C-alpha positions as CSV (number, residue, x, y, z in Angstrom):
1,M,-28.7,9.0,72.9
2,S,-30.7,12.0,72.0
3,E,-34.1,11.4,70.3
4,K,-33.8,14.7,68.4
5,L,-32.6,14.4,64.9
6,T,-29.5,16.6,64.6
7,H,-29.8,17.3,60.8
8,L,-33.4,18.6,61.0
9,R,-34.5,22.0,62.0
10,E,-37.7,22.6,64.0
11,D,-39.7,22.9,60.8
12,G,-38.4,19.6,59.6
13,S,-36.1,20.9,56.9
14,A,-32.6,19.6,56.6
15,H,-29.5,21.6,57.6
16,M,-25.9,21.1,58.2
17,V,-25.1,20.7,61.9
18,D,-23.0,23.4,63.6
19,V,-19.8,21.6,64.8
20,S,-17.9,24.8,65.6
21,D,-18.0,24.2,69.4
22,K,-16.8,20.6,69.2
23,A,-13.3,19.6,70.3
24,V,-10.7,18.8,67.7
25,T,-9.7,15.1,68.2
26,K,-8.1,12.4,66.1
27,R,-10.8,10.4,64.5
28,V,-10.5,7.1,62.6
29,A,-13.2,5.1,60.8
30,T,-13.0,1.7,59.1
31,A,-15.6,0.5,56.6
32,E,-15.9,-2.4,54.2
33,A,-17.6,-3.3,51.0
34,I,-17.8,-6.9,49.6
35,F,-17.2,-7.2,45.8
36,V,-18.7,-10.5,44.6
37,T,-17.6,-12.1,41.3
38,R,-17.0,-15.6,39.9
39,E,-14.4,-17.7,41.6
40,D,-12.2,-17.8,38.4
41,V,-12.2,-14.0,38.2
42,V,-10.7,-13.3,41.7
43,P,-7.2,-14.5,40.8
44,M,-7.3,-12.4,37.6
45,L,-8.3,-9.4,39.6
46,M,-5.7,-10.0,42.3
47,T,-2.8,-10.4,39.8
48,G,-3.8,-7.6,37.5
49,N,-4.6,-10.0,34.6
50,L,-7.8,-8.4,33.4
51,P,-8.6,-7.0,30.0
52,K,-8.8,-3.5,31.5
53,G,-5.5,-4.0,33.3
54,E,-4.5,-3.7,37.0
55,A,-7.7,-3.3,39.0
56,L,-6.4,-3.0,42.6
57,G,-4.2,0.0,42.1
58,T,-7.0,1.7,40.1
59,A,-9.6,0.9,42.8
60,R,-7.2,2.1,45.6
61,V,-6.7,5.5,44.0
62,A,-10.4,5.8,43.3
63,G,-11.3,5.0,46.9
64,I,-8.7,7.6,48.2
65,M,-10.1,10.2,45.8
66,A,-13.7,9.5,46.9
67,A,-12.8,9.8,50.6
68,K,-11.4,13.3,49.9
69,R,-14.6,14.3,48.0
70,T,-17.3,12.9,50.2
71,W,-18.4,16.3,51.4
72,E,-19.2,17.1,47.7
73,L,-21.3,13.9,47.3
74,I,-23.2,13.6,50.6
75,P,-25.2,16.8,51.1
76,L,-24.9,17.3,54.9
77,C,-21.3,16.1,55.3
78,H,-18.7,18.7,56.4
79,P,-15.5,19.1,54.4
80,L,-12.7,17.5,56.5
81,P,-9.0,17.7,56.6
82,I,-8.3,14.1,55.7
83,S,-4.9,13.1,57.0
84,K,-4.8,9.4,55.8
85,V,-6.8,7.0,53.7
86,S,-5.8,3.4,53.3
87,I,-7.6,0.9,51.0
88,D,-6.9,-2.8,51.3
89,F,-8.2,-5.9,49.5
90,E,-8.6,-9.4,50.9
91,A,-9.3,-12.1,48.3
92,Q,-11.9,-14.8,49.2
93,D,-13.2,-17.6,47.1
94,S,-15.6,-15.7,44.9
95,S,-15.3,-12.2,46.4
96,V,-12.9,-9.5,47.4
97,R,-13.3,-7.7,50.7
98,V,-12.5,-4.0,50.3
99,I,-11.4,-2.3,53.6
100,A,-11.1,1.4,53.8
101,Q,-9.7,3.3,56.8
102,V,-9.8,7.1,57.0
103,T,-8.1,9.3,59.6
104,T,-8.6,13.0,60.4
105,K,-7.8,15.4,63.2
106,G,-11.0,17.4,63.3
107,V,-14.4,18.1,64.9
108,T,-16.5,15.4,63.3
109,G,-16.1,11.8,62.4
110,V,-15.0,10.2,59.1
111,E,-17.5,7.3,58.9
112,M,-19.0,8.7,55.7
113,E,-15.6,9.1,54.2
114,A,-14.7,5.5,55.0
115,L,-18.0,4.2,53.6
116,T,-17.6,6.3,50.4
117,A,-14.0,5.1,50.0
118,A,-15.0,1.4,50.3
119,S,-18.0,1.9,48.0
120,V,-16.1,3.6,45.3
121,A,-13.2,1.2,45.4
122,A,-15.6,-1.7,45.1
123,L,-17.5,0.0,42.2
124,T,-14.2,0.5,40.5
125,L,-13.5,-3.2,40.8
126,Y,-16.8,-3.8,39.1
127,D,-15.9,-1.4,36.3
128,M,-12.6,-3.3,35.9
129,V,-14.2,-6.7,35.9
130,K,-17.4,-6.2,34.0
131,A,-15.8,-7.3,30.7
132,V,-15.4,-10.8,32.1
133,D,-18.3,-10.9,34.6
134,K,-21.3,-8.8,34.0
135,H,-23.0,-10.5,37.0
136,A,-20.5,-9.2,39.5
137,E,-22.0,-7.1,42.3
138,V,-21.2,-4.9,45.4
139,R,-22.7,-6.1,48.7
140,S,-22.7,-5.3,52.3
141,V,-21.2,-1.8,52.7
142,K,-20.9,-1.0,56.4
143,V,-18.9,0.7,59.1
144,L,-16.7,-1.7,61.0
145,A,-15.2,0.6,63.7
146,K,-14.7,4.2,64.6
147,S,-12.7,6.1,67.3
148,G,-12.4,9.6,68.6
149,G,-14.9,12.3,69.4
150,K,-17.4,12.7,72.2
151,S,-19.2,9.4,71.6
152,G,-15.9,7.5,71.9
153,D,-14.8,4.2,70.3
154,W,-17.2,1.7,68.6
155,V,-16.6,-1.6,67.0
156,R,-19.1,-3.7,65.0
157,E,-19.8,-7.0,66.9
158,D,-21.3,-9.1,64.1
């Protein structure tokens, strides 16, 4: 790996990297966020039985919208032609695992879009649950895997 930071100019100021010479490839990234709440709240969340209504559908749409707007939120991200976003939820005892997968055919990866999608979907779960659990929280937002591009495929091992 290069030791040079690609988003910094010689004078140390930030800039958007020029990706115009990069090859167009299919790129996929998967990220997760863990939404933690009380054990009795998880079934309410998963069945849509919350005071604010059906949380999973709301969170799914929020995550999809966030992936498409990542370039507006993260200053040095490029606008990308997003071709697919999927948001899935896995209930656990006192948490819900939010898994976001984003696909594009472009010149740069979609890791930031997947992270943003998972984060915003989890934050939306918090918004939907806060009336019954003010202590709920979002934890452990991370990239799980990526494919495509010059650096190739990568999968988190832990």
